[in-house]
N, C-alpha and C positions, 0 to 999 in steps of 0.2 A: 604170834601177835596177840597182845592182850586186848580184850574188848572193854570199851568204856561205856558206862551207862549214863544217860543224861536224864535228869528229872527237872520239872518246872519249879520255879520259886514257890508257887502255891503248895506243891507237894513237900518242898523243903520246910516251909513254915508249918505245915500240918505235922510233919514228923518232929520238928522241934517242940511243938506244943503238946503232942500226944505221947511221945515215947521218952523213956528214961535212957538217954544216949550217953556215950562216953564223951569226955571233954573234947577229944580230938575230932569226933564226928560233929559235935555241936559247932566247933570252930569252922570245920570244912563247909557245913551247910550255911553258916552265917556269912562266910567270905564271898559267896557268889553274888553277882549283880543281877543277871537276867535268867540264868539257868545254872544248874549244878552238874558238873561233869565228874563222875565218880570212877575211881579205879575199881577193878574187879574185887579187890579185898574190901574196900569201903562199901561197895554195893552189897556184897555178901553179908557184911556185918549189919548193915541197915536192914537187910532182908530178915535176918535173925531177930532183930528188935521188933520189926513189924509182925512177924509170925508169933512172937511171944505175946504181944499186946492183943493180937487176934484171938489167941487161945484163951486169954484171961477175960477180955471184955468185948469181943466182937460178935457174940451171939446172944440172942434172947433166950427166954426160958424154954422155948420150943426148938432150940438149936438152929433157928433161922438167923442168917447174918443181919446185924443191925446196919444202919447207915455207916457207922464207924467201921464195922466189920467188912462191908462191901468195899470201902476205900482201902482198908488194909489189905484185903485180898488182891485188889488191883495193883497195889504197890509191891506185894510179894511177887506177883507175876512179872511186873515191870523190872524189878531189881534182879531177877534170875539171870545168871550168866551160864548159859548152857554150853 
């Protein structure tokens, strides 16, 4: 049985604005009305995008997570399909 991941529209908007996503993921996030239900493969792909953005711009000069970094860390955890 495959697990589905659900994210809020607020999180979907955040990812649309902050991440360089594939066209198919952009479409998937924009189609939702109240919440986004993601297949395991979509969740995994979004998790990779969040992790990349976290590595590039989620930490300050002291390697402490910024506000953006904290949100991305939360999304990386939320999108994990274990």
